[in-house]
C-alpha positions in Angstrom: 39.7 -27.6 -31.6 36.4 -25.9 -31.1 36.6 -22.1 -31.5 36.0 -20.3 -28.3 33.3 -17.5 -28.0 34.6 -14.0 -27.9 33.1 -11.4 -25.4 30.5 -10.1 -27.6 29.1 -13.3 -28.5 29.0 -14.6 -25.0 27.1 -11.4 -24.0 24.5 -12.2 -26.8 23.9 -15.7 -25.4 23.7 -14.6 -21.7 20.9 -12.1 -22.5 18.6 -14.5 -23.1 19.7 -16.4 -19.6 17.5 -15.9 -16.4 19.2 -14.8 -13.4 19.9 -18.5 -11.7 21.5 -19.3 -14.9 23.9 -16.2 -15.0 25.1 -17.4 -11.5 25.9 -20.8 -12.7 27.5 -19.3 -15.7 29.7 -17.1 -13.4 31.1 -20.2 -12.0 32.7 -21.7 -15.2 36.0 -19.6 -15.7 37.2 -16.0 -15.4 35.7 -14.7 -18.6 32.4 -16.1 -18.2 32.4 -14.6 -14.6 33.5 -11.1 -15.7 30.8 -11.3 -18.7 27.9 -12.2 -16.5 28.8 -9.3 -14.0 27.7 -6.9 -16.9 25.7 -4.2 -15.8 23.1 -4.1 -18.8 22.5 -7.9 -18.3 21.4 -7.3 -14.8 19.4 -4.4 -15.6 17.4 -6.3 -18.2 16.4 -8.7 -15.6 15.4 -6.2 -13.3 13.1 -4.2 -15.8 11.8 -7.7 -16.9 10.8 -8.7 -13.7 9.8 -5.3 -12.0 8.9 -3.1 -15.1 10.8 0.3 -13.7 13.0 0.0 -10.5 13.6 3.1 -8.5 16.8 4.8 -7.9 19.3 2.3 -7.2 21.7 4.3 -4.9 25.2 2.9 -4.3 23.9 -0.7 -5.4 24.6 -2.5 -8.6 22.1 -3.9 -10.8 22.9 -7.3 -9.8 22.9 -6.3 -6.0 19.5 -4.8 -6.3 18.1 -7.8 -8.3 19.5 -10.5 -5.6 18.6 -8.0 -2.6 15.0 -7.5 -3.9 14.0 -11.3 -5.2 15.4 -12.3 -1.6 13.1 -9.9 0.2 10.1 -11.0 -1.8 11.0 -14.4 -0.8 11.2 -13.9 2.8 7.9 -11.8 2.6 6.0 -14.3 0.9 7.2 -17.3 3.0 7.3 -15.4 6.6 9.4 -17.8 8.6 9.8 -16.1 12.0 13.2 -17.1 13.0 15.0 -16.9 9.4 12.8 -14.1 7.8 12.2 -11.4 10.0 12.8 -9.9 13.6 9.9 -9.1 15.6 9.7 -6.2 18.1 7.3 -4.9 20.5 7.8 -0.9 20.6 6.5 0.9 23.7 6.4 4.6 24.1 3.0 6.1 24.2 1.0 6.3 27.2 -2.4 6.6 25.4 -4.1 4.6 22.6 -2.6 4.9 18.9 -5.1 6.4 16.9 -3.3 6.6 13.6 -0.2 5.2 11.9 1.6 6.2 8.8 5.1 5.8 7.1 7.0 8.6 6.6 10.2 7.0 4.9 10.7 6.9 1.2 9.2 3.8 -0.4 12.0 2.8 -2.6 14.4 -0.3 -2.8 17.7 1.0 -1.8 18.9 -1.8 0.2 22.4 0.0 0.9 20.9 2.9 3.1 17.0 1.9 3.5 15.1 3.3 6.6 11.5 2.2 7.7 10.5 5.4 9.6 6.7 5.4 11.1 4.8 8.1 12.4 2.3 7.8 15.2 -0.7 9.9 16.6 -1.7 9.1 20.2 -4.4 9.9 22.5 -1.7 11.2 25.0 -1.4 14.2 22.7 1.8 13.3 21.1 3.1 12.5 17.9 6.3 10.5 17.3 8.4 8.8 14.6 10.2 5.8 15.0 13.0 4.2 13.2 12.0 0.5 12.9 15.5 -0.4 12.0 16.7 1.0 15.2 14.0 -0.2 17.1 14.5 -3.8 15.9 18.1 -3.9 16.8 18.2 -1.9 20.0 15.8 0.4 22.3 14.8 2.3 19.2 15.4 6.1 17.9 12.5 8.7 19.3 12.2 11.7 16.9 10.5 14.7 17.6 8.6 16.3 15.1 7.8 20.0 14.4 5.1 21.4 12.5 5.4 24.8 11.0 2.7 27.3 11.3 0.0 26.5 8.9 -1.7 29.3 6.7 -5.0 29.1 5.6 -4.9 28.9 1.5 -8.7 28.5 0.7 -11.9 28.0 2.5 -14.9 26.0 1.3 -18.3 24.9 3.0 -18.9 21.5 2.0 -21.5 20.0 4.0 -23.9 20.8 7.1 -22.6 17.9 8.9 -19.4 17.6 11.2 -18.7 14.0 9.7 -16.9 14.6 6.5 -14.2 12.0 4.9 -11.7 13.4 2.6 -9.8 11.3 0.1 -7.1 12.6 -2.3 -6.4 10.8 -5.5 -2.9 9.1 -6.1 -1.3 11.9 -8.3 -2.9 14.8 -5.9 -5.2 16.4 -8.6 -8.5 15.4 -7.2 -10.1 15.5 -3.8 -13.3 13.4 -2.8 -15.3 14.8 -0.1 -18.4 13.2 1.4 -20.7 13.5 4.5 -21.4 10.0 5.8 -24.9 8.4 4.9 -25.8 12.0 3.9 -28.8 12.4 1.1 -26.3 15.1 -0.3 -24.0 13.7 -3.1 -20.4 13.6 -2.7 -18.4 16.2 -4.3 -15.0 15.9 -6.1 -12.5 19.0 -6.3 -9.9 19.8 -8.5 -7.0 20.4 -6.4 -5.4 23.3 -8.3 -8.6 25.4 -7.7 -8.1 25.0 -4.2 -4.4 25.6 -4.3 -4.7 28.6 -6.1 -8.2 30.1 -5.2 -9.7 32.7 -7.3 -11.4 35.8 -5.5 -14.3 35.7 -8.0 -14.8 32.0 -8.4 -15.6 29.2 -6.3 -13.1 26.2 -6.3 -13.7 23.9 -9.3 -16.0 21.0 -8.2 -18.8 18.5 -9.4 -21.4 16.4 -7.5 -21.6 12.8 -8.0 -24.9 11.3 -9.0 -25.1 9.1 -5.9 -26.7 9.4 -2.3 -26.0 7.9 0.8 -22.4 7.1 0.0 -20.2 5.1 2.9 -16.9 4.3 1.4 -14.6 5.3 -1.2 -11.0 4.7 -2.7 -9.0 5.7 -5.5 -7.5 3.1 -8.3 -3.9 3.4 -7.7 -3.0 2.7 -11.3 -5.6 5.3 -12.6 -5.2 8.5 -10.8 -8.8 9.7 -12.1 -10.6 6.4 -11.2 -12.9 6.7 -8.1 -14.7 3.9 -6.7 -17.8 4.8 -4.4 -19.7 2.5 -2.2 -23.7 3.9 -1.9 -27.0 2.9 -1.4 -29.4 2.9 -4.4 -32.6 5.1 -4.3 -35.3 2.7 -4.1 -34.7 -0.4 -1.9 -31.4 0.9 -0.4 -29.2 -1.8 -1.3 -25.4 -1.3 -1.2 -24.3 -0.6 -4.8 -20.2 0.0 -6.0 -20.0 2.5 -8.7 -16.7 3.3 -10.5 -16.6 7.3 -11.7 -13.7 8.3 -14.3 -12.9 11.9 -14.0 -11.5 14.6 -16.3 -10.7 18.1 -16.1 -12.2 19.8 -19.1 -10.1 23.2 -19.6 -11.3 25.9 -21.7 -9.9 29.5 -22.3 -11.0 30.9 -18.9 -12.4 28.1 -16.8 -12.0 24.5 -15.8 -14.9 22.1 -15.4 -15.1 18.4 -14.3 -16.6 15.6 -16.3 -17.4 12.6 -14.1 -18.2 9.7 -16.2 -19.7 6.5 -14.8 -17.7 3.4 -15.9 -19.5 0.6 -14.1 -21.9 -0.3 -11.2 -22.8 -3.4 -9.6 -25.0 -4.6 -6.4 -23.3 -6.2 -3.7 -24.8 -9.7 -2.8 -27.7 -9.8 -0.6 -26.1 -12.2 1.6 -23.0 -10.2 2.4 -22.8 -8.2 5.3 -22.2 -4.4 4.8 -18.4 -4.0 4.3 -16.6 -1.6 6.6 -13.5 -1.3 4.6 -12.8 -0.8 1.2 -9.6 -0.5 -1.2 -8.6 -0.7 -4.9 -5.6 -2.6 -6.6 -4.4 -1.9 -10.0 -7.4 -0.4 -12.2 -9.8 -3.1 -12.0 -9.9 -5.0 -8.7 -11.9 -3.8 -5.4 -11.1 -5.4 -2.1 -13.9 -5.4 0.8 -13.8 -6.5 4.1 -16.9 -7.7 5.6 -16.7 -9.0 9.2 -13.8 -11.3 9.2 -14.1 -11.9 5.5 -11.7 -10.5 2.8 -13.7 -10.6 -0.8 -12.3 -9.3 -4.1 -14.8 -8.2 -7.0 -13.8 -6.5 -10.5 -15.1 -3.2 -10.8 -17.9 -4.7 -12.8 -19.2 -7.2 -10.0 -17.3 -10.2 -11.0 -16.6 -12.0 -7.6 -12.9 -13.5 -7.9 -12.1 -14.5 -4.3 -13.2 -14.9 -0.8 -10.8 -15.4 2.2 -11.9 -16.2 5.7 -8.6 -16.2 7.5 -9.2 -14.3 10.7 -11.3 -15.7 13.7 -12.7 -12.4 14.6 -13.5 -9.2 12.7 -11.0 -7.4 10.4 -10.1 -4.1 11.6 -7.6 -2.8 8.9 -6.7 -3.3 5.3 -3.7 -2.4 3.7 -3.0 -3.1 0.1 0.0 -2.7 -2.0 1.6 -3.6 -5.5 2.9 -6.6 -4.1 0.8 -7.7 -1.3 -2.1 -7.3 1.0 -2.3 -7.4 4.9 -5.2 -7.3 7.2 -5.2 -7.1 10.8 -7.7 -8.3 13.2 -8.7 -8.4 16.8 -7.8 -12.1 17.0 -4.4 -10.7 17.4 -2.9 -11.5 13.9 -1.9 -10.1 10.7 -2.5 -12.0 7.5 -0.2 -11.7 4.8 -1.2 -12.5 1.1 0.7 -11.7 -2.0 -0.2 -11.0 -5.4 0.3 -13.8 -8.4 1.6 -11.9 -11.0 2.0 -14.8 -13.5 -1.9 -15.1 -13.5 -3.7 -13.4 -16.2 -5.7 -11.5 -13.8 -4.7 -10.3 -10.4 -5.2 -13.0 -8.0 -4.4 -13.1 -4.4 -2.8 -16.0 -2.5 -3.0 -16.4 1.4 0.5 -16.9 2.8 0.9 -16.8 6.8 -0.2 -15.1 10.0 2.1 -12.8 11.8 1.0 -13.3 15.7 0.9 -10.3 18.4 1.5 -10.7 21.9 -0.2 -12.5 24.5 -4.1 -12.5 24.9 -3.6 -11.7 28.5 -2.3 -8.2 27.9 -3.7 -7.5 24.3 -7.2 -7.1 22.8 -5.9 -7.0 19.3 -4.6 -5.4 16.3 -6.4 -2.1 15.4 -4.3 -1.0 12.3 -1.4 -2.1 9.8 0.6 -0.4 7.6 3.6 -1.9 5.3 6.6 -0.4 3.1 9.0 -2.5 1.2 11.0 -4.3 4.0 8.7 -4.1 6.9 5.1 -4.6 8.4 3.7 -2.6 11.5 0.5 -3.1 13.4 -0.8 -1.1 16.4 -1.4 -3.6 19.1 -4.2 -2.5 21.3 -3.6 -3.4 25.1 -6.3 -4.3 28.1 -4.9 -1.3 29.8 -6.4 1.2 27.3 -2.9 2.0 25.7 -1.4 0.7 22.4 2.2 0.0 21.2 3.7 -0.9 17.8 4.6 -4.2 17.0 7.2 -4.4 13.9 8.2 -7.1 11.7 11.5 -6.2 9.9 12.3 -8.6 7.2 16.2 -9.6 6.6 17.9 -9.1 3.3 21.7 -10.1 2.9 23.4 -7.1 1.5 26.9 -8.1 0.6 28.3 -9.4 3.9 26.0 -8.2 6.2 22.1 -8.7 7.0 20.2 -5.6 6.5 16.2 -5.4 8.2 13.6 -2.8 7.4 
């Protein structure tokens, strides 16, 4: 008679299995079922697939793995009846100008809420719980802003059209005047938050002119990418800088080192949106086209999925979403099995009727939902939310 494997031996064997194999092993008998539920097995599966999950909340590692795997599948396939709930959210009487998530972007499926904040031309700021909106009439939160006190004041440029862009770790602040001959500046934020009476905030001027777009590389907090025109023939150039704070005994200075630079193709329309993924990839939108480059100028991919110009670009670690005046949102996912970041075009999310709407002007997303600003023909805006379903135990959860 063959000797049975003990619990420790089974645990060692099961540590080589994938999730689907573990689920099959759990059906063999009671002992295999108990061993397959071991927390460390599912924890290692999560760490191998997603590197470092966030706080679990009340979930087990197995619940976390199954819920997140299901969510990724639903967000990649986008089958409307099965995968998500679409809801039009009314409330503002003017046009929505800004849109942002204010809820935490964590995979806690047991108590996840997707809360979106909107700013409108009707002079109101509103926050919407998309989970409640998707299930009923929605919950409206009234936001109060405490009295703001001036910490520091710096004169930047002799122009009212100044763009500010903070780095992912909040250590750097990029400031530029659109298409100005004055070079953009980078500030060390600690010197703005804790100003000295005797010294100006720590900053440096980048060696570029006529800058038009900029973004930070999300995986490299001190990597700044700037689109500008060169000095001679005014061609568009994309230059990447690496920033470093040089600290001495009594002062701090900024070193801005150029890492890479390339000319955009002459045949390409001037891009109107620019974002970055990881540390090496730049995403540009030109008209209705989405184009991917490396920071050294190698064109990776180009997508022409929209019929009208792209109006907004959202880039996350799992997917990319574009909005357009063709009244659709296009969802792309990153192929993480590829040696170099590759984007896969997945599906469209459609808005309302062309009779009442002019198109989408903004798009944002979190881990379980996508929300777009749909511009109406009457000059107002509504939110259109797409909340994806996940089976959490016995109930269906939506973002």
